[in-house]
Structures are given as C-alpha cells and as structure tokens.
C-alpha positions as CSV (number, residue, x, y, z in Angstrom):
1,M,309.8,-44.7,87.4
2,D,306.0,-44.2,87.1
3,F,303.7,-47.0,88.2
4,L,301.5,-48.2,85.4
5,P,298.4,-50.2,86.1
6,D,297.9,-53.3,84.1
7,R,295.4,-53.3,81.2
8,E,292.6,-55.0,83.2
9,E,292.8,-52.3,85.9
10,M,292.7,-49.6,83.2
11,L,289.6,-51.1,81.5
12,L,287.9,-51.5,84.9
13,K,288.6,-47.8,85.6
14,L,287.3,-46.8,82.2
15,Y,284.1,-48.8,82.3
16,S,283.3,-48.0,85.9
17,T,283.4,-44.3,85.2
18,Y,280.9,-44.3,82.3
19,E,278.0,-43.9,84.6
20,N,279.4,-40.6,85.8
21,F,280.2,-39.3,82.3
22,P,277.9,-36.5,81.0
23,L,275.5,-38.0,78.5
24,G,273.2,-36.5,76.0
25,K,275.6,-34.0,74.4
26,T,275.7,-34.3,70.6
27,D,278.1,-32.5,68.3
28,M,278.6,-32.9,64.6
29,I,282.2,-34.0,63.9
30,D,283.3,-32.9,60.4
31,D,287.0,-33.7,60.4
32,A,289.9,-35.4,62.1
33,T,290.8,-32.4,64.2
34,Q,287.3,-32.3,65.7
35,F,287.3,-36.0,66.3
36,G,290.7,-35.8,68.1
37,A,289.4,-32.9,70.2
38,A,286.4,-34.9,71.2
39,V,288.5,-37.9,72.2
40,A,290.9,-35.7,74.2
41,S,288.0,-33.9,76.0
42,A,286.3,-37.2,76.9
43,R,289.7,-38.7,78.1
44,K,290.4,-35.7,80.3
45,A,286.9,-35.8,81.7
46,L,287.6,-39.4,82.8
47,G,290.9,-38.3,84.4
48,L,293.0,-40.5,82.1
49,T,296.4,-39.7,80.7
50,Q,297.2,-40.3,77.1
51,R,299.5,-43.1,78.2
52,E,296.7,-44.8,80.2
53,L,294.3,-44.6,77.3
54,A,296.9,-46.1,75.0
55,L,297.4,-49.0,77.4
56,A,293.6,-49.5,77.7
57,I,293.2,-50.0,73.9
58,N,296.5,-51.9,73.5
59,S,298.1,-49.1,71.4
60,G,301.1,-46.8,71.7
61,E,301.0,-43.4,73.3
62,R,302.2,-41.8,70.1
63,F,299.0,-43.0,68.4
64,I,296.9,-41.2,71.0
65,V,299.0,-38.0,70.7
66,D,298.5,-38.1,66.9
67,L,294.8,-38.9,67.1
68,E,294.1,-36.1,69.5
69,A,296.1,-33.7,67.4
70,G,293.8,-34.5,64.5
71,K,296.1,-36.6,62.3
72,P,293.9,-37.4,59.3
73,T,295.7,-40.7,58.5
74,A,295.1,-42.3,61.9
75,Q,294.0,-45.9,61.7
76,L,290.2,-46.1,61.8
77,G,290.1,-49.2,63.9
78,K,292.3,-47.8,66.6
79,A,290.5,-44.5,66.5
80,L,287.2,-46.2,67.0
81,A,288.6,-48.2,69.9
82,A,289.9,-45.0,71.5
83,A,286.5,-43.3,71.1
84,K,284.7,-46.3,72.6
85,A,287.1,-46.5,75.5
86,V,286.4,-42.9,76.5
87,G,282.7,-43.3,76.1
88,L,282.1,-41.6,72.8
89,L,279.0,-42.9,71.0
90,L,279.4,-42.7,67.2
91,T,276.3,-42.8,65.1
92,A,276.0,-43.1,61.3
93,T,273.3,-41.0,59.7
94,G,272.3,-40.4,56.2
95,I,270.2,-42.0,53.5
96,S,269.0,-45.5,54.3
97,Q,269.5,-48.0,51.6
98,A,267.0,-50.8,52.2
C-alpha cells in the first residue's frame, strides 16, 4: 500500500514550492480543456500526483482526473481551489462597471 502524507504535509509541500514555480507566463484560457491542461501542467511542474492534489484540496482523485481532462461541468469552486493549490493565478478582465 502506498504511503499518503496527511493534508497538512501536502499543503506545506505545495506552498513551499511556489517560490520555485515559473512566474510571469500568461496564457488566455478559452475553455475547460485548456483550463484542465493548465492545472495538469502546473501540478506536474510541482511534482505532485493527481491523488496528492486531490488530498490537498480535500477532493476526490476522480475530480482531478475529470478537471484535467477538460470536463466542462466540473464544479467551479473545486476547480478554483485546484488552480490555486498549484499556483495558477486567475485574473478577470473586461469592461469595468463602476
């Protein structure tokens, strides 16, 4: 049986690796497939498995698999948590309504 670190250890690993994560790259994401690919790429750059990311955001591994595959009906809250956990910065742009 595989050893699984506890959630606190996973979060520490995630947050301590942010300083080494390549910053400054910006890409327009137009659909769920591109969003999932961005999460997968960032996760792999951090050396995390899908299972480890799922544990870090208190979700199931199946959710991460579906998210990275571009499932368009993935829950937004969990998708945003996964993006944040792997260091993706999401920015809303458009017309400002004062």
